[in-house]
C-alpha positions in Angstrom: 0.0 0.0 0.0 1.3 3.4 -0.9 0.4 6.6 0.9 0.4 9.8 -0.9 0.1 13.4 0.4 -0.8 16.4 -1.7 1.9 19.0 -1.8 1.9 22.5 -3.3 -0.9 24.6 -4.6 -3.9 22.6 -5.6 -2.3 19.3 -4.9 -0.6 19.2 -8.3 2.5 17.5 -7.0 2.5 14.5 -4.7 5.2 12.8 -2.7 5.3 9.5 -0.9 5.1 9.5 2.8 7.2 7.0 4.8 10.2 6.7 2.4 12.6 8.7 4.5 11.3 7.9 7.9 13.5 4.9 8.7 15.6 7.2 11.0 12.9 6.9 13.6 13.9 3.2 14.1 17.4 4.4 14.9 16.1 6.9 17.3 14.0 4.2 19.0 17.0 1.9 19.2 19.1 4.7 20.9 16.4 5.4 23.4 15.9 1.7 24.3 19.7 1.2 24.6 19.9 4.2 26.9 17.0 2.7 28.9 18.9 -0.6 29.1 22.1 1.1 30.3 20.2 2.9 33.0 18.4 -0.3 34.1 21.7 -2.2 34.3 23.3 0.7 36.2 20.5 0.6 38.8 20.9 -3.1 39.2 18.1 -4.6 37.2 19.8 -7.1 35.0 16.7 -8.7 33.6 15.1 -5.4 32.6 18.3 -4.2 31.1 18.7 -7.3 29.0 15.1 -7.1 27.9 15.6 -3.4 26.9 18.8 -4.3 25.1 17.0 -7.0 23.1 14.3 -4.5 22.1 17.0 -2.0 21.1 18.5 -4.7 18.9 15.1 -5.3 17.2 14.7 -1.6 16.6 18.2 -1.4 15.1 17.5 -4.3 12.8 14.3 -2.8 11.7 16.1 0.5 10.9 18.7 -1.3 8.8 16.0 -3.4 7.0 13.7 -0.4 6.2 16.7 1.7 5.2 17.8 -0.9 2.7 14.3 -1.2 1.4 14.1 2.6 0.9 17.4 2.7 -0.9 16.3 -0.2 -3.1 13.0 1.4 -3.9 14.6 4.7 -4.9 17.5 3.1 -6.8 20.1 4.8 -4.6 23.3 2.8 -3.8 22.9 -0.1 -6.2 23.3 1.4 -9.7 19.9 0.2 -10.8 16.8 2.2 -11.6 14.0 2.5 -9.0 11.5 -0.4 -8.8 8.4 1.8 -9.4 
């Protein structure tokens, strides 16, 4: 499913939403990692390891969606876009 948002006067031009939002996964990974470090610092090993695992999932999602975005736009692989 593709989402489109009207831009400009009268909605003449459109751009896809969600293509460049993979950075939010990296931000989430950083926050979860900080939370894991704080939990381990305060002596909660189980909560710290859980938060570190969640951080790893967010990091993997950021890498995955970043590669998908580059593949769809044709950047980085020398091929034309898929669309």
